[in-house]
N, C-alpha and C positions, 0 to 999 in steps of 0.2 A: 661617549656615545654608548648606549646599551644595544646589545644585539639580541633583539627578540625574534623568535622564529615566526614566520608568517603563519597565519591561521590555517589549520588543516581543513580541507573541504570535507563535508559530511560524506560518509561512505554511500555508494549507490544503494546498498542493501537497506541502510537506515532511511534514505530518501524514498525508496520504493515502499517501505512499510508505512511511512507517514502518508504517502499518497493513497495507499490502499485503505488506511484507516479513515481518511477523509471521504474517499469514495464509498466506503461501507455505510457511513452515515447518510449519504445521499441515497444509496440503494435502499436503505431501510425506509426513508421517507417516501420514495417512489412506490415501494411495495405497500406500505401502510395506507397512504392516501390515494393510491391508484385503484383500490377496490378490485374489480374484476376486469379492469381495462388493460390495454397494452402497456401502460406506464407501470403497472404492478409487475407484469412479466419482465419488463426491462429492469426493474429494481432487483428481482431475483437473479436475473442473468448477470447484472453488475456485481451482486454479492458473490456469485460463483467466481467471477473474474478476480475479485479481491482475494479470495482464498488462493487462487493460482499465483497472484503477485506475492503473497506472503510466503508461499512455497519457494518461489524463485529467489526471494531475498534470503531465505534460510539456506538455499543451495549456494548462493554467492558467498555468504559468510562462511559456510563449511569449507568451500574451496579456498578461501583466503586464510582460514585458520584451521588447518587439519589437526585432528586429535592424535 
C-alpha cells in the first residue's frame, strides 16, 4: 500500500486572488457596457474592491511567510 499525502487545500490568499481576478473581469464589463448608468459606477466600485482583495491576499501571504 502506498502512503500518499492528502491533497493540500489552496491557500486562502491564492483563492482570494483568483476570486478578485474573476470579479475584475466582471467589473470591466459593467464599466464598459454600462455607459453613464449606475452599472458603470458599480463596475468601477467593484474594481476598487478587487484592488483591496489583492492587498489583503498579499498581507495574508506576508504574514504566513515573513521575510
